[in-house]
N, C-alpha and C positions, 0 to 999 in steps of 0.2 A: 342397422342393427347399431345406428348412434340412438336413436328413438327407446330402442330396447336397453339399453346400456345403460341411463336416463334411468329408466322405469325401476333398471333391478336396486339400482344407488336409491332412488327415491324408495322403496318397498324397504330395502337397508335399514334406509333411518326408521324409517315408520316403525321395523319390528324391534330393533333395538331402542326408541323414545319406549316400547310400552315397556322397557324393564326399570321404569327408570322412578325416582319417587323425588318432594318437596327436598329440596338442598335440605341442609343442616345448618349450623352457628356460620360458618365459611363461606359461600358464598350466600343473600340473604335476600334477592329481589323476590317478584313475587311468582317469577316465570323459569323461575332457578329449579335446574334436576340435578340430581345426583343420577348417575346411569351406571347397570354391568352391562357388560356384553362378553359371552367365550370366548373365548380366542388361545386357539393351542395347551388349549388345558387348563385352560387357567382364565379363572374368575377376571379380568381387568377392566378397574373403574375411570368414569371420568365425567365430567362435570359440565354443564348446557348453562349456557344464557341467553334464552331467551327473545328477545324483546317486543316488547308492549304492544300486543294485536299479532300476533304472531300468527300467520293460516300456515298450517302443515300445508294444505295444496299449492302452496307456490313455492316458485322456487326463493329461498334468500343466501347473501352471502353466507361465507363460512370462517373466520378465521380461527383457525387451531392454535392456540399455545399454549411453547412445552416450555414447565418449569425449571429452574435448576437442580444441581444434584442437593439434596439433601433438604429441597424442598417439598409445596405438593402444589397440585393443580389446583385444590379447593380453595387455599390462602395464596395464591398468586396474585387475584389482582389488586387483597386488601392489601399483603405486604409490600409489592413491588410498583403498585400504580399512585397505588393511596382508592382504591373504585375508580380510577378514572374511566378505565379502560370499556368495562362494563355500563355507565354510563354513557361513552361515547355509541356501545354497539347502542342501547336500547335510544337514541337520537339520533344514533341514523341507517336505523333498521337493518344492520345485522345477527348472525347469533356465532358466540364466543362457545370451542372445544374445550378445555382444560383435560385432559389426561392427564393419569397418577401415573406414573412410575415404579414399577420394582421394585419395593423397598426404600423408595424414594432416589432412585436412581436410576439411566437409563443405559441400554444394554447400546455407547452409543461406538462399538468397535475401536475401544482403545485396548482390549485385552486387560484389561485393571480384574485382580480374581480378587479384590479387597471387597468387593461389589458385587449382592451373588445378582441383580442381575448379567452381569457380562461372565461369571461363572457357572451360570445355567446356564446359557448362552439362547437368552426370552428375546422372544421377538417382536421387538419393541416396532419393528417397521411395519411388521402387518398388522398387530393391534392398529397402525396407528393408519 
């Protein structure tokens, strides 16, 4: 059962990567990708930083980084850490995923209807 779950998880990541393109200005490393996946009737975007020598056949640690309200996943490392998070990922060999919230705000359960993500009931937990 555990093997089957791991195989399905690996397959899911492999399929998600198929929908990735080289990242634009905000992420600038040679192994950066901007990816989209369909979830709950919406195209959701996330950015990946793959370490040098990344081999998709091997298991890699993953760090999931959520940006703050009004921010972006693609701009998080540059604006919040000055690039140190991506450098650490490269140096220590882990993947960083920077998902994008709907209209820059997560549906975090506060019930603030000023944010479309909360008013529309966006399923951020399912996306993540």
